[in-house]
C-alpha positions, 0 to 999 in steps of 0.5 A: 419856982424858977424855970430851968436854964435853956441852952443858948449856943456854943462858942468857938474861937477861930483863926479865919472867920470867913473860912470857918463860916464857909466850913460850917455852912457849906460843910455842915448845913448851917446858915449865917445869922446875926453878927456883933462887934464886941469890945471893952464892954465884954472884957470883964466877962471874958476875963481879958484886959482888952477885947476886940472881936467879931462874933458871927453866929451860924444856925441850923435847926435849934443849934447855934454856934458863935464863931469868935474872931479875936483881933485883940488879944490875938487868937492863941493856939496852934489848932492841934485837936485836944485829946479826947480824955482831956477834961472839958468839951470833947467834940461836936457830933452830927448825924449824916446820911452820907458819911463818906460824902460829908467827910470829903466835903469837910476835907475840901473846906479846910477840915481834917478827916481822921481815917484811922478813927473810922468805926463801922459795926452792926447794931441789931441789923443796922450798920452804924458808921462813925468817923472823927474829923476836925474843923479848920481850927482843930475842933473835933467833929464826930460824923455818924451815920446811924443807918436810918 
């Protein structure tokens, strides 16, 4: 009987590795972990003719994010956040105990807070508070304070 797959990590293509490391570590509590220089050995896996990139992992609890800084081919896209109803990954979500403070820190570190998404309501006597933000490259991040 085979063992079910275990989740390993989530990969995010970034436009400025140092800025993204600072964002995820200082803004969301991750710590810098292992890094790799990746080249031609991964070209087929990545469906690219040529590849050269720096891979930097950041970790928090049991979560690992691999920040991918492409040198070849160059990073593409303009950093616009994807529509939430577009198939595929929609957002990362983090529980916080100080939503306004965490959102302010995210803005200081190059992210964007989307104040029109702020949603607060009572759920059985507990105030729930949510807001969407983006990282510096437009990845949607949900902050949620579940009042506990």
